[in-house]
N, C-alpha and C positions, 0 to 999 in steps of 0.2 A: 504494500500500500504506500502510495506516495505521501511524503511528509508535506503538510501544508505550512506555509510560512505566514506569519501575521504581518499585517500592514505596517505596524510600527517597526518591526525588525527589518523589513524591506526598506523603509524610509531611513532608518539609521545606517544601513549599509550604503544607501545612495548618498547620504550626507558624508559619510566617511570617504567614499570614493571621490566625491567632489572636492573635499578638503585636500586629499592626497594630490589630485590633479591640479588643484589651484596652487598648492605650494610648489609642485614640480614645474608648472608652467611659468611660474614667476622667474625661473632661471633661464627660460628660453628667450631668444632674441628675435625670432621670426615674427613677422607681422601677424601671422595667424595666432601665435602664442599670446601676443599682446591683446588681441581681440578676445581670445578665449578667456583670458584672465578676468576681464571686466564682466563678461557674460557669466562666468562661473560664480563670481561674487554675487551677482543678482540672483542666480539660481539657488545658491546656498541660502540667501536671505529668505527666498520664497519657501524653500523646503523646511527651514527652521521655524517659520511662522505657522505652518500647518501641523507641526509635530505635536502640538497639544490640542488639536481639534478632536471632537468626538468621532468624526468620520474615520479617523485613522485607527480607532479601536474597533471598527466594525469589519465584517468580512467583505463588505463592498469596497473597502480600500485596497484589498490585496492586488487586483489587476493593475490599477494605476500606479501603486507604489512599486510593484514588480517591474513595470515598464521604466520607471525612474531609475531603479536599481540597475537594470540591464544597460540603459543608456549611459549612466554615470560610470559603470564599470568599463564600458567601451571607451569613453573619453579618457579615463585614467590609464587604460592600456595604451591608447594612442600617444598620450603625453609621455608615458614611461619609455615608449619606443621612439620618441621624438619624430613621429610621423606627422609633421605639421601640416602637410597638404591635405590630409584626410580629416584634420581636426575641425574645421568650420562646419562641415556637414554633420559630424557627430555632436557638436555642441548645439546645433540647431535642433536636432532630434531630441536631445536632452531638454532643451528649453521648451519644446512643444509638450513633452511628457510632463514636465514640471507645471506648466500652465494648465494642462488638463487636470492634474492632481489638485491644484489650488482651486480650480473651478468646482470640482466635485466635492472638495473638502468644505466649501462654503455651504453646501447642502441647501442652496436656494430652492424654494418651492417644496421642500421635503417636510412632511408633518410626521412626527413621531407620536404614536398613540399608545 
């Protein structure tokens, strides 16, 4: 039986991967690295803001947090390998995943009964 991960664990993994990528990209001098550094700072802020939301504690949060974790891991891997040319597309995917998570975490229009 497959082990299910919780949304908060996925989110923490995504934050950790973003922090690692952010600190590693700070040493890069390529233009892509500089752009990624500012984008990662914004994404980290967004992810940290939703970490205490009720949504993150529900099973509904697993798919969007897993997407964030996957994309953050990809970005961290690219930064570690210094594959700067592939970085902008990966950061864009991570940004989209983070924005989707933030939107869902707000739970607009959701009524809990």
